[in-house]
C-alpha positions in Angstrom: 46.9 60.0 131.8 46.6 56.6 133.5 45.8 56.3 137.2 48.8 54.2 138.4 50.6 56.9 140.2 49.2 58.1 143.5 50.7 61.6 143.2 48.6 62.1 140.0 45.3 61.2 141.7 44.0 63.9 144.1 40.6 64.6 145.6 38.5 66.8 143.3 39.9 65.4 140.0 37.5 63.9 137.4 38.5 60.3 136.6 37.3 57.1 134.9 37.3 54.1 137.2 36.5 50.4 136.8 34.2 49.1 139.5 34.9 45.6 141.0 31.8 44.1 139.3 32.9 45.7 135.9 36.5 44.3 135.9 35.7 41.6 133.4 33.9 43.8 131.0 36.1 46.8 131.5 33.2 49.2 131.7 34.3 52.6 133.0 32.4 54.8 135.4 33.2 58.6 135.5 33.2 60.6 138.7 35.0 63.0 141.0 37.6 61.6 143.5 36.6 62.0 147.1 39.1 59.7 148.9 42.2 57.7 148.0 42.1 54.2 149.3 45.5 52.9 148.0 48.4 53.8 150.3 51.3 52.7 148.1 52.8 55.3 145.7 51.9 53.2 142.6 49.7 50.3 141.7 49.8 48.3 138.4 45.9 48.1 138.2 45.3 51.7 139.2 44.9 53.6 142.4 41.8 52.6 144.3 39.5 55.6 145.1 36.1 56.4 146.4 34.1 58.8 144.3 31.9 61.6 145.7 28.8 59.4 145.0 30.3 56.6 147.2 31.3 54.2 144.4 34.7 52.5 144.8 37.0 51.4 142.0 40.5 51.6 140.4 41.4 54.7 138.4 42.0 53.9 134.7 42.1 57.4 133.3 42.4 60.9 134.7 40.1 63.3 132.8 40.9 66.6 134.5 44.0 68.4 133.3 46.9 68.7 135.7 46.7 71.9 137.9 
């Protein structure tokens, strides 16, 4: 599942994000969502989130199954 819809991205979900410095390479970082930083319901590049370890990036994939 991609991370373009805000309703699909909730705190506690495991996701793959792309960090700002990794946008050119497309390198993904896996983590658990702590906060949602995008207010709009959708975003073409992915919803911006903060992970529990403090890293910020845009969601590319949602790993956790829907609850």
